[in-house]
Every structure is written in structure tokens, then in C-alpha cells.
C-alpha positions as CSV (number, residue, x, y, z in Angstrom):
1,M,20.0,-1.0,-47.9
2,E,23.6,-0.9,-46.5
3,Y,24.3,-2.1,-43.1
4,A,27.2,-1.2,-40.8
5,V,30.0,-3.8,-40.6
6,T,29.6,-6.2,-37.7
7,P,32.0,-8.9,-36.5
8,N,31.5,-12.5,-37.8
9,P,29.4,-14.3,-35.1
10,F,31.3,-17.4,-35.8
11,E,34.6,-15.7,-34.8
12,L,33.2,-14.7,-31.4
13,N,34.0,-16.6,-28.2
14,P,30.6,-17.0,-26.5
15,S,30.6,-17.9,-22.9
16,H,28.2,-20.6,-21.8
17,S,28.6,-20.0,-18.2
18,R,25.6,-18.9,-16.2
19,R,25.4,-15.3,-15.3
20,P,24.9,-14.7,-11.6
21,R,21.2,-14.3,-10.8
22,P,20.0,-10.9,-9.7
23,Q,20.0,-10.3,-5.9
24,E,17.2,-8.8,-4.0
25,K,17.4,-5.0,-3.6
26,G,15.1,-3.0,-1.5
27,R,11.5,-4.0,-0.8
28,D,10.2,-7.4,-1.5
29,P,7.1,-6.8,-3.6
30,Y,5.4,-9.6,-1.8
31,D,5.9,-8.3,1.7
32,G,2.5,-8.5,3.4
33,L,0.6,-10.7,1.1
34,R,-3.0,-10.0,1.4
35,P,-5.6,-12.8,1.5
36,W,-7.7,-11.3,-1.3
37,S,-7.9,-12.4,-4.8
38,A,-10.3,-13.2,-7.6
39,I,-10.8,-14.6,-11.0
40,T,-10.5,-13.2,-14.5
41,H,-13.7,-13.7,-16.4
42,G,-12.8,-16.1,-19.2
43,V,-16.3,-15.8,-20.7
44,G,-14.9,-15.9,-24.2
45,A,-14.2,-19.6,-23.9
46,V,-17.6,-20.3,-22.4
47,L,-19.3,-18.4,-25.1
48,A,-17.4,-20.4,-27.7
49,L,-18.6,-23.6,-26.1
50,V,-22.2,-22.5,-25.7
51,G,-22.2,-21.2,-29.2
52,T,-20.8,-24.4,-30.6
53,V,-23.5,-26.5,-28.8
54,L,-26.3,-24.2,-30.0
55,L,-25.0,-24.4,-33.6
56,L,-24.7,-28.2,-33.4
57,V,-28.3,-28.4,-32.1
58,Q,-29.5,-26.1,-35.0
59,A,-27.7,-28.2,-37.5
60,V,-29.1,-31.5,-36.2
61,I,-32.6,-30.1,-36.3
62,L,-32.1,-28.6,-39.9
63,F,-30.7,-31.7,-41.5
64,G,-32.8,-34.1,-39.4
65,G,-35.9,-32.5,-40.9
66,F,-34.6,-33.4,-44.4
67,A,-33.9,-36.9,-43.4
68,L,-37.6,-37.3,-42.4
69,I,-38.4,-37.0,-46.1
70,D,-37.6,-40.6,-47.2
71,K,-37.7,-40.0,-50.9
72,S,-35.2,-37.2,-50.7
73,A,-33.0,-38.6,-47.9
74,W,-30.5,-40.1,-50.3
75,I,-30.0,-36.8,-52.1
76,V,-29.2,-35.2,-48.7
77,N,-26.8,-37.9,-47.8
78,Y,-24.8,-37.8,-51.0
79,T,-24.8,-33.9,-51.0
80,I,-23.4,-34.0,-47.4
81,G,-20.9,-36.7,-48.3
82,L,-19.7,-34.7,-51.3
83,L,-19.5,-31.5,-49.3
84,A,-17.5,-33.3,-46.6
85,V,-14.9,-34.5,-49.1
86,I,-14.6,-31.0,-50.6
87,I,-14.3,-29.4,-47.2
88,L,-11.8,-32.0,-46.0
89,I,-9.6,-31.4,-49.1
90,Y,-9.8,-27.7,-48.5
91,I,-8.9,-28.0,-44.8
92,L,-5.9,-30.2,-45.5
93,N,-4.5,-27.7,-47.9
94,A,-5.5,-24.5,-45.9
95,R,-2.9,-22.3,-44.3
96,S,-4.0,-23.0,-40.7
97,N,-2.8,-24.3,-37.4
98,S,-2.6,-28.1,-37.4
99,S,-4.6,-28.4,-34.2
100,F,-7.5,-26.5,-35.7
101,K,-7.3,-28.7,-38.8
102,L,-7.4,-31.8,-36.7
103,M,-10.4,-30.7,-34.7
104,W,-12.4,-30.0,-37.9
105,I,-11.3,-33.3,-39.5
106,I,-12.5,-35.3,-36.5
107,L,-15.8,-33.4,-36.3
108,I,-16.5,-33.9,-40.0
109,L,-15.5,-37.5,-40.1
110,V,-17.5,-38.4,-36.9
111,V,-20.7,-36.4,-37.6
112,P,-20.5,-35.3,-41.2
113,V,-23.9,-33.5,-41.2
114,V,-23.0,-31.4,-38.1
115,G,-19.4,-30.9,-39.1
116,V,-20.3,-29.7,-42.6
117,A,-23.0,-27.4,-41.4
118,F,-20.9,-25.9,-38.7
119,Y,-17.9,-25.4,-40.9
120,I,-19.9,-23.7,-43.7
121,F,-21.6,-21.4,-41.0
122,T,-18.1,-20.2,-39.8
123,R,-16.9,-19.4,-43.2
124,V,-19.9,-17.4,-44.6
125,Q,-20.3,-14.8,-41.9
126,P,-20.5,-11.4,-43.5
127,G,-19.9,-9.7,-40.2
128,T,-16.5,-11.5,-39.8
129,A,-15.5,-10.5,-43.3
130,Y,-16.3,-6.9,-42.7
131,I,-14.3,-6.6,-39.5
132,S,-11.4,-8.4,-41.1
133,H,-11.4,-5.9,-43.9
134,R,-11.7,-3.0,-41.6
135,V,-8.9,-4.1,-39.3
136,N,-6.5,-4.6,-42.2
137,A,-7.5,-1.3,-43.8
138,L,-6.8,0.6,-40.5
139,I,-3.4,-1.1,-40.2
140,E,-2.6,0.3,-43.7
141,E,-3.8,3.7,-42.6
142,E,-1.6,3.7,-39.6
143,K,1.7,2.5,-41.1
144,D,2.7,6.0,-42.2
145,Y,2.9,7.0,-38.6
146,L,5.0,4.0,-37.5
147,T,8.1,4.0,-39.6
148,P,11.3,2.7,-37.9
149,H,14.3,4.9,-37.8
150,K,17.0,3.7,-40.1
151,D,19.7,4.7,-37.6
152,T,18.0,2.5,-35.0
153,L,18.0,-0.6,-37.3
154,Y,21.7,0.0,-38.1
155,D,22.4,0.1,-34.4
156,V,20.5,-3.1,-33.8
157,Y,22.3,-4.8,-36.7
158,A,25.6,-3.8,-35.4
159,E,24.9,-5.5,-32.1
160,S,23.0,-8.6,-33.5
161,K,22.2,-9.5,-37.1
162,Q,19.7,-12.0,-35.8
163,E,17.9,-9.5,-33.6
164,C,17.8,-7.0,-36.5
165,G,16.1,-9.7,-38.6
166,F,13.5,-10.5,-35.9
167,M,12.7,-6.8,-35.5
168,Q,12.4,-6.4,-39.2
169,Y,9.8,-9.2,-39.1
170,L,7.8,-7.4,-36.5
171,Y,7.6,-4.3,-38.7
172,K,7.1,-6.0,-42.1
173,R,4.4,-8.3,-40.7
174,G,2.8,-6.3,-38.1
175,K,3.9,-2.7,-38.8
176,Y,5.4,-2.4,-35.4
177,P,8.8,-0.5,-35.4
178,V,11.6,-0.8,-32.9
179,Y,12.5,2.2,-30.7
180,S,15.9,2.9,-29.1
181,N,16.8,4.5,-25.8
182,A,13.7,2.7,-24.4
183,S,12.2,3.8,-21.1
184,V,10.4,1.0,-19.3
185,K,9.1,0.4,-15.7
186,Y,8.0,-3.0,-14.5
187,F,5.2,-3.7,-12.0
188,P,5.4,-7.1,-10.2
189,L,1.8,-6.8,-8.9
190,G,-1.4,-5.3,-10.0
191,E,-1.4,-3.1,-6.9
192,D,1.8,-1.5,-8.0
193,K,0.5,-0.8,-11.6
194,F,-2.8,0.6,-10.1
195,Q,-1.0,3.2,-8.0
196,E,1.2,4.3,-11.0
197,L,-1.9,4.5,-13.3
198,L,-3.7,6.8,-10.8
199,Y,-0.7,9.0,-10.6
200,Q,-0.3,9.2,-14.4
201,L,-4.1,9.9,-14.9
202,E,-4.0,12.8,-12.4
203,R,-1.3,14.4,-14.6
204,A,-3.3,14.1,-17.9
205,E,-3.7,17.4,-19.7
206,K,-4.6,16.4,-23.3
207,F,-6.0,13.0,-23.8
208,I,-6.6,9.6,-22.0
209,F,-7.1,6.4,-23.9
210,L,-8.2,3.2,-22.0
211,E,-8.9,-0.2,-23.5
212,Y,-9.5,-3.2,-21.3
213,F,-10.9,-6.7,-21.6
214,I,-12.5,-6.8,-18.1
215,V,-14.1,-3.9,-16.3
216,D,-16.0,-4.4,-13.0
217,K,-17.5,-2.0,-10.5
218,G,-15.5,-1.9,-7.3
219,I,-12.7,0.0,-5.6
220,M,-10.3,0.0,-8.6
221,W,-12.7,1.1,-11.2
222,N,-14.6,3.6,-9.0
223,R,-11.3,5.5,-8.2
224,I,-10.3,5.5,-11.9
225,L,-13.8,6.6,-13.0
226,R,-13.8,9.6,-10.6
227,I,-10.5,10.8,-12.1
228,L,-11.8,10.3,-15.7
229,A,-15.0,12.3,-15.0
230,R,-13.0,15.1,-13.4
231,K,-10.5,15.2,-16.3
232,A,-13.3,15.3,-18.8
233,R,-14.8,18.3,-17.0
234,E,-11.4,20.0,-17.3
235,G,-11.4,19.6,-21.0
236,V,-9.2,16.4,-21.4
237,E,-10.3,14.1,-24.2
238,V,-11.2,10.8,-22.5
239,R,-11.9,7.7,-24.5
240,F,-12.8,4.4,-22.9
241,M,-13.4,1.1,-24.6
242,Y,-14.1,-2.4,-23.1
243,D,-14.8,-5.9,-24.5
244,G,-18.4,-6.8,-25.1
245,T,-18.3,-9.9,-22.9
246,C,-18.5,-7.4,-19.8
247,T,-22.2,-6.8,-20.8
248,L,-23.0,-10.4,-19.9
249,S,-22.5,-10.1,-16.1
250,L,-20.4,-7.1,-15.2
251,L,-21.8,-4.0,-16.8
252,P,-25.2,-3.0,-18.0
253,R,-25.7,-2.6,-21.8
254,N,-26.5,1.1,-21.4
255,Y,-23.2,1.7,-19.5
256,P,-21.6,3.7,-22.4
257,K,-24.5,6.2,-22.3
258,R,-23.9,6.6,-18.5
259,L,-20.3,7.4,-19.1
260,E,-21.1,9.8,-22.0
261,Q,-23.2,11.8,-19.5
262,L,-19.9,12.3,-17.6
263,G,-18.1,13.6,-20.7
264,I,-16.4,10.3,-21.4
265,Q,-16.5,8.8,-24.9
266,C,-17.2,5.1,-24.5
267,K,-17.4,2.2,-26.9
268,I,-18.1,-1.6,-26.4
269,F,-16.0,-3.7,-28.7
270,A,-18.1,-6.4,-30.4
271,P,-21.1,-6.2,-28.1
272,M,-22.7,-9.6,-27.5
273,R,-25.6,-10.3,-29.8
274,P,-28.4,-12.8,-29.6
275,F,-27.6,-14.0,-33.1
276,L,-24.7,-16.3,-33.2
277,S,-21.7,-15.0,-35.2
278,T,-18.2,-16.3,-35.5
279,H,-16.6,-12.8,-34.9
280,Q,-18.1,-12.9,-31.5
281,N,-15.3,-15.4,-30.8
282,N,-12.6,-12.8,-31.5
283,R,-12.5,-10.8,-28.3
284,D,-10.5,-7.7,-27.5
285,H,-8.2,-9.2,-24.8
286,R,-5.8,-6.2,-24.8
287,K,-5.1,-4.0,-21.8
288,I,-3.9,-0.5,-22.9
289,A,-3.7,2.8,-21.2
290,V,-2.3,5.9,-22.9
291,I,-2.0,9.3,-21.2
292,D,-1.1,12.3,-23.3
293,G,1.2,10.3,-25.5
294,R,3.7,10.5,-22.6
295,A,3.1,7.1,-20.9
296,A,1.5,3.9,-21.9
297,F,0.6,0.7,-19.9
298,T,0.0,-2.9,-20.9
299,G,0.2,-6.2,-19.1
300,G,-2.2,-8.7,-17.6
301,V,-4.0,-6.3,-15.2
302,N,-7.7,-5.5,-15.9
303,L,-9.9,-2.9,-14.1
304,A,-11.4,-5.1,-11.5
305,D,-10.7,-5.6,-7.8
306,E,-9.3,-9.1,-8.1
307,Y,-6.3,-7.8,-10.0
308,I,-5.3,-5.7,-7.1
309,N,-6.1,-8.3,-4.4
310,R,-9.1,-6.4,-3.0
311,K,-11.4,-9.2,-3.7
312,E,-10.6,-12.9,-3.0
313,R,-11.7,-15.9,-5.0
314,F,-8.5,-17.9,-5.8
315,G,-6.0,-17.0,-3.2
316,H,-3.4,-14.4,-4.0
317,W,-3.6,-12.9,-7.5
318,K,-0.2,-12.6,-9.1
319,D,-0.2,-10.3,-12.1
320,T,2.3,-8.0,-13.9
321,A,2.4,-4.9,-16.1
322,V,4.9,-2.4,-17.7
323,M,4.8,1.2,-18.4
324,V,6.7,2.7,-21.4
325,Q,7.6,6.2,-22.1
326,G,9.2,8.1,-25.0
327,E,8.4,7.6,-28.6
328,A,7.3,4.0,-28.2
329,V,4.1,5.2,-26.6
330,N,2.9,6.1,-30.2
331,S,2.6,2.4,-31.1
332,F,0.1,1.9,-28.2
333,T,-1.7,5.0,-29.1
334,L,-2.3,3.7,-32.7
335,M,-3.2,0.2,-31.4
336,F,-6.0,1.8,-29.4
337,L,-7.2,4.0,-32.3
338,Q,-7.2,1.0,-34.6
339,L,-10.0,-0.8,-32.7
340,W,-11.7,2.3,-31.7
341,N,-12.2,3.3,-35.3
342,I,-13.2,-0.2,-36.5
343,N,-16.9,0.9,-37.1
344,V,-16.1,4.5,-38.1
345,K,-16.2,5.3,-41.9
346,E,-14.5,8.7,-41.6
347,K,-10.7,8.8,-41.4
348,E,-9.3,10.2,-38.2
349,D,-6.3,12.5,-38.0
350,Y,-3.9,10.5,-35.9
351,S,-1.1,13.2,-36.1
352,K,-2.5,15.2,-33.2
353,Y,-2.1,12.2,-30.9
354,M,1.5,11.4,-32.0
355,Q,3.2,13.1,-29.1
356,Y,6.8,12.8,-28.2
357,T,8.6,14.0,-25.1
358,S,12.0,13.4,-24.0
359,V,11.1,13.9,-20.4
360,I,11.2,10.6,-18.6
361,D,9.8,10.0,-15.0
362,R,12.0,9.0,-12.2
363,G,12.2,5.2,-11.6
364,M,12.2,4.3,-15.3
365,R,14.7,2.0,-16.7
366,N,16.5,3.5,-19.7
367,G,18.5,2.0,-22.5
368,G,18.3,-0.7,-25.0
369,Y,15.3,-1.2,-27.3
370,V,11.5,-1.8,-27.1
371,V,9.0,-2.9,-29.6
372,P,5.3,-2.5,-28.6
373,Y,3.3,-4.9,-30.8
374,G,-0.1,-6.2,-31.3
375,D,-1.7,-9.4,-32.8
376,S,-4.9,-9.6,-34.8
377,P,-6.9,-12.7,-35.6
378,Y,-7.5,-11.3,-39.1
379,D,-4.1,-10.7,-40.5
380,N,-3.1,-14.4,-41.1
381,E,0.0,-13.8,-39.1
382,D,0.4,-15.3,-35.6
383,V,2.7,-12.6,-34.3
384,G,2.2,-13.4,-30.7
385,E,3.1,-17.0,-31.1
386,K,6.0,-16.4,-33.3
387,V,7.6,-14.0,-30.8
388,Y,7.4,-16.6,-28.2
389,L,8.8,-19.2,-30.5
390,D,11.6,-17.0,-31.5
391,I,12.6,-16.5,-27.8
392,L,12.6,-20.3,-27.3
393,N,14.4,-21.1,-30.5
394,R,17.2,-18.6,-30.1
395,S,17.6,-19.0,-26.3
396,Q,21.1,-20.1,-25.1
397,D,21.0,-19.9,-21.3
398,Y,17.5,-19.8,-19.9
399,V,13.8,-19.0,-20.7
400,H,11.6,-18.2,-17.7
401,I,7.9,-18.0,-18.2
402,M,4.8,-17.0,-16.2
403,T,1.4,-17.9,-17.7
404,P,-2.1,-18.6,-16.4
405,Y,-2.9,-21.3,-18.9
406,L,-1.0,-23.9,-20.7
407,I,-3.1,-25.1,-23.7
408,I,-0.6,-25.4,-26.6
409,D,-0.2,-27.0,-30.0
410,E,2.7,-29.3,-31.1
411,E,4.8,-26.5,-32.4
412,M,5.0,-24.8,-29.0
413,I,5.5,-28.2,-27.2
414,N,8.3,-29.0,-29.5
415,A,9.9,-25.6,-29.0
416,L,9.8,-25.9,-25.2
417,I,11.3,-29.4,-25.3
418,F,13.9,-28.7,-27.8
419,A,15.1,-25.7,-25.8
420,A,15.4,-27.9,-22.7
421,Q,17.1,-30.7,-24.7
422,R,19.7,-28.1,-25.9
423,G,20.7,-27.4,-22.3
424,V,18.5,-24.3,-21.9
425,E,17.0,-23.8,-18.5
426,V,13.2,-23.7,-19.2
427,K,11.0,-22.9,-16.2
428,L,7.3,-22.3,-16.3
429,I,5.3,-20.9,-13.3
430,L,1.6,-21.8,-13.5
431,P,-1.3,-21.3,-11.1
432,H,-1.9,-23.8,-8.2
433,I,-5.3,-22.5,-7.7
434,P,-6.9,-22.1,-11.2
435,D,-9.6,-19.7,-12.1
436,K,-11.1,-22.2,-14.5
437,K,-11.1,-25.9,-13.8
438,Y,-11.1,-27.0,-17.4
439,A,-8.1,-25.0,-18.1
440,Y,-6.2,-26.6,-15.3
441,L,-7.3,-30.1,-16.4
442,L,-6.0,-29.3,-19.9
443,A,-2.7,-27.8,-18.6
444,R,-2.0,-31.0,-16.5
445,T,-2.1,-33.1,-19.7
446,Y,1.1,-31.4,-20.9
447,Y,3.0,-31.8,-17.7
448,Q,4.4,-35.3,-18.0
449,Q,5.6,-34.9,-21.5
450,L,7.3,-31.6,-20.8
451,I,8.9,-32.6,-17.5
452,S,10.2,-35.9,-18.8
453,N,12.0,-33.9,-21.5
454,G,13.7,-31.4,-19.1
455,V,11.2,-28.6,-18.8
456,E,10.7,-27.4,-15.2
457,I,7.1,-26.7,-14.1
458,Y,6.1,-24.9,-10.9
459,E,2.7,-24.0,-9.5
460,Y,2.2,-20.8,-7.5
461,T,0.9,-22.2,-4.2
462,P,-0.5,-18.9,-2.8
463,G,-3.1,-18.7,-5.5
464,F,-3.6,-17.8,-9.2
465,V,-1.0,-16.5,-11.6
466,H,-2.4,-14.2,-14.3
467,A,0.9,-12.8,-15.5
468,K,2.1,-13.2,-19.1
469,V,5.9,-12.9,-18.9
470,F,8.9,-14.3,-20.9
471,T,12.4,-13.6,-20.0
472,C,15.5,-15.0,-21.8
473,D,19.3,-14.8,-21.4
474,D,19.3,-11.6,-19.4
475,E,18.7,-9.8,-22.7
476,R,15.1,-10.4,-24.0
477,A,11.7,-10.0,-22.3
478,V,8.1,-9.8,-23.2
479,V,5.3,-8.5,-20.9
480,G,1.8,-8.2,-22.2
481,T,-1.6,-9.9,-22.6
482,I,-0.8,-13.0,-24.5
483,N,-1.4,-16.3,-22.8
484,L,-0.1,-19.6,-23.8
485,D,-3.5,-20.9,-25.0
486,Y,-5.2,-21.1,-28.4
487,R,-7.5,-18.2,-27.7
488,S,-4.7,-15.7,-27.1
489,L,-2.4,-17.1,-29.7
490,Y,-5.0,-17.3,-32.5
491,L,-8.4,-15.9,-31.8
492,H,-8.1,-12.7,-29.7
493,F,-6.8,-9.2,-30.2
494,E,-3.7,-9.0,-28.1
495,C,-0.7,-6.8,-27.4
496,A,2.7,-6.7,-25.5
497,A,5.9,-5.0,-25.2
498,Y,9.1,-6.7,-26.5
499,I,12.2,-5.6,-24.7
500,W,15.8,-6.0,-25.6
501,K,18.9,-5.1,-23.6
502,N,17.1,-2.8,-21.2
503,P,17.9,-3.0,-17.5
504,V,14.3,-3.6,-16.6
505,I,14.9,-7.2,-17.7
506,N,16.8,-7.6,-14.5
507,D,13.7,-6.4,-12.5
508,I,11.5,-8.9,-14.3
509,E,14.1,-11.7,-13.6
510,L,14.2,-10.7,-9.8
511,D,10.4,-10.9,-9.7
512,F,10.5,-14.3,-11.3
513,F,12.7,-15.7,-8.6
514,H,10.7,-14.0,-5.8
515,T,7.7,-15.8,-7.3
516,L,9.5,-19.0,-7.7
517,E,10.2,-19.1,-3.9
518,K,6.4,-19.3,-3.3
519,C,6.0,-22.2,-5.8
520,Q,6.1,-26.0,-5.5
521,R,7.9,-27.9,-8.2
522,I,5.9,-30.5,-10.1
523,D,7.8,-33.7,-10.7
524,L,7.1,-37.0,-12.5
525,E,6.0,-38.6,-9.3
526,N,3.3,-35.8,-8.8
527,C,2.1,-36.5,-12.4
528,K,1.7,-40.2,-11.6
529,K,-0.3,-39.6,-8.5
530,Y,-2.6,-37.1,-10.2
531,N,-6.3,-38.0,-10.1
532,P,-6.9,-40.6,-12.9
533,I,-10.5,-39.3,-13.5
534,A,-9.0,-35.7,-13.9
535,K,-6.4,-37.1,-16.3
536,V,-9.1,-38.7,-18.5
537,A,-11.2,-35.5,-18.4
538,G,-8.2,-33.4,-19.5
539,Q,-7.4,-35.8,-22.3
540,I,-11.0,-35.7,-23.6
541,L,-10.9,-31.9,-23.4
542,R,-7.8,-31.8,-25.6
543,L,-10.1,-32.8,-28.6
544,I,-11.7,-29.4,-28.4
545,A,-8.7,-27.5,-27.0
546,P,-8.6,-25.0,-29.9
547,L,-12.0,-23.7,-28.6
548,M,-10.8,-23.3,-25.0
């Protein structure tokens, strides 16, 4: 492959001076803050913990029964000891995150019987193997529909060899191509996204695909459901999929049948089963809406009233989303179809959903490039984490982050610190009012180390931050579903939009600084005064952080 000639980067004269920050234009998206908010239902982590406890109890009972047989006890002990050694050698040499390795090593060394039993259980699940095989097979089926344009890669290369290499990684490892002439719109609040989504749904003529982690009855979902039912009656193909954790407390198990009576095709991803299975730990955390192949949404906003501040539990709910138009919509379409067909044997004809229109709505930011991408727990490639690490490692001026959780491994810690030590302005906005107490306790354990090395940490005093946003150097941004925690980075199905050199990045930065005005900065003195009992609790929780 021949590339266009580009100037030698070492001959350029980069300027390290700070670009002026974007100024407020028009309406402040935070005018008239309403006192309603709520919590995202992080039941995945709770399920993982409950499942772990139950498995441990089962293992203790099982092997305790063998121990009661005195004559055979030594055989059991030696067998467990041998298995423990074999498993430890395997873990040390496995291609896996170091934090997960450490958790298993500690468990096996402290309680060998329980640790060995639990580890074997997690590795021999036939359901997990089947889902992994299906996901990878579907990715292969879809790759023919997601081929990057050579001219686009040439253009990227001409502007930045490094950026071209990064985008080639996203395609080679994840099968997600880059699209030029990107059209993107940013929503600084869930309310803004909701209004645009209603507008786009009303315009649907061919198909509507919706995929969400949380769905709860209320103002938001009821308005959307009325439109979906009406569109189905008009002949629009409507497919709706939500994660199985909703069946625990939000929606009845027979809810898909109710929707099918309205003409809406409905599926539950990984319905919760009484029988414990490790694939139950891999939730569909994505938020995707695709209308006619013309518009696609992603971001942190689920379909529940807390996300639009019509229900209060944790102060003001700060969330974000983006809408893309143009050819890039196809990537989100195929992401949806990938999980929709996970339990379907017959191949689906994807071509009829690969729509493309050059008609772009007013208010869209046009230009630059966008890469919609997903992350699967079954492809042995941590795409979500590597995108974040690449932003931190290549940053020159600033990296600004909004995230609801901060439960990270050494690699991410080192990347944040190293960026700050290189003179990069690294700012993180986190919730002041958390939705989950354990998550806040864990996040606080990282504060002192990060702050003492130059990372700036702020807490959003009006309430809870659920946004997942990275911006960097006025050129790069990510808006999606991927939190800075183990579950998002390693265990869940996730998605996001990577944006390069599109004017929408200025909108995202402006929102970041609007949000920053409502935050309190956490300093070392604040860290020292933090409740010592809470400190200890957080440090203990870090032993099982990969499960949180």
C-alpha cells in the first residue's frame, strides 16, 4: 500500500502554547437546573458479588464434605494442592490483565479449595464458550460491510501518520472503519438527547433499532413507546433490545411478549437465570439508537427518567450523548445486529439496512473524521481501554475526562500520571453524590496518588456525573458508554464514537468547562481529612476491584 507523501514530523515547528479556551455562545445548557435526578442501576456489579458469594459457599460445602471422610482427606488435599500449583502457573503465563491475575492469585493462595473450585467453574462454562464463538463469528460476517475507504486512509495519513496508525488498529482489531466528512451533534444533557431522539423517531420510515442497558417505565420510556407502537402500525420495522438485568427489578420477564403485541420485535440480552453462569457477568452496557440508517445515537443516556432529570435520587444527573449522520451510521447498525443475532442460526441479509444519505440535519457539526467502535469481552482485545490509553499517551496539551467511576488498574494509573508529569493538563470530573457508595469508596483510594503527581480531580457538587467523555488537544474526543472501571473496560459489551478534527470537539470542551464551574476541586488536604474508616473500607475493596 502506497501512501501520500507527508512532511517529516521532526521538521515541523509545533507550538506548545495553550490555545484559547472556547467561549460561551448562546444558551447555557445548565440554565434552570431542575432538582430531579436518579441512579443508574449498576446491578451487574451486585450480581457478580452475589454470584461470587454463592459459588464460594457451594465450593466450601462440596469440598468440606470430602474433608469429612478422614481416610480420603489427604487425597483431596494433595489434589487441591496440585491443581492450585497448575492453575497458578497458568494464571501467571496467561494473557490477562494484571489486576485480575493478582485477584486470582490471592484467592487461591489464601483459600486454595475455594479458589481452585471457583476458577475451574469460571473456565468450563459451555454457555460462555458458545456466546464467545457466536460473537466472533458475527464480527467476521459483518466485516465485508465495514471496509474503510482507501482515499480516507490516505487523507488521514497525509495529516498524521500516528493518527492513521491508530485508526488502522481500530479496523484491524475491531473491524471498525474511519469515516470522513463526519457529521456529529453533541448533547450536554440527557434532556437534550431525549428531545432529539423523539424528533428522529417521529421521522422514521423504514426501521428503528434500539439497544439499551437500562429501561424503566416512566415519562421517558412511555413517550418513546407510544411512538414505537405507532410506527410499527405504520409498517416501520421496529426492533428493541435491552439487557437482562432489567428483569430483576424494572421490567417483568414477559415484557417482550407485551411489546410484540404492539408490533415491536423485542429481545432480552442474556436474561438472568437461576443457574449461575459466568457469561451472566458480561452485560450489554451499550446505548444505541439507529433510525433508517440516517441517524445514530450513543452515549451514557439510558431510557429511564433519572437520565432526563425527571426523577431525583442523587441530585442533578449530568449525562451526555452524541448523534452521528452519514455513512458512519452503518457501524452502529451492524453493532446492533451483531448482538441481536447472537442466538439466531440463520444468516441475516444486512445489506438492506446499510443505508446512506448525504442529507444532513441542521445543527450538525461537519468535517473531520469519526470512528464508531464497539468493545466485546470475548475478542481478547481491550479496545475501549486502548483508545483511552492512546489519547493519554499521545496528548500534548490537555486531556479532559468525565466519568462516573474511577476503578482502574496500574496501566491506566500510570498513563494518567505520566501525562501529567509530561506537562499535560489532566482534569477529571467525578460525581460528588455517588449512585453506589462502594464505587465512591474505591475512587477515593486513587485520589491522593493521582493528585500528588499532578492530576487534577474535581467533583460535580450538584449531583451525579454519568457522562463518559474524553477530549484532548482540541483535536480528539470520545463520547460513549465506556466507564473508567473494570466492568466497562473488560467485562461488558460497550460502544463509543471516536472523533478527530470535527468542530463538535469545541462543543464538548465548552460543556466540560460549564460543568467544571459547578465542581469543587479535590486537593491533598481534602484527601488527608477524608474519613479514615472510609479509607480503610476502600482499600479493602480494592482486593476485589476487578469484580466491581
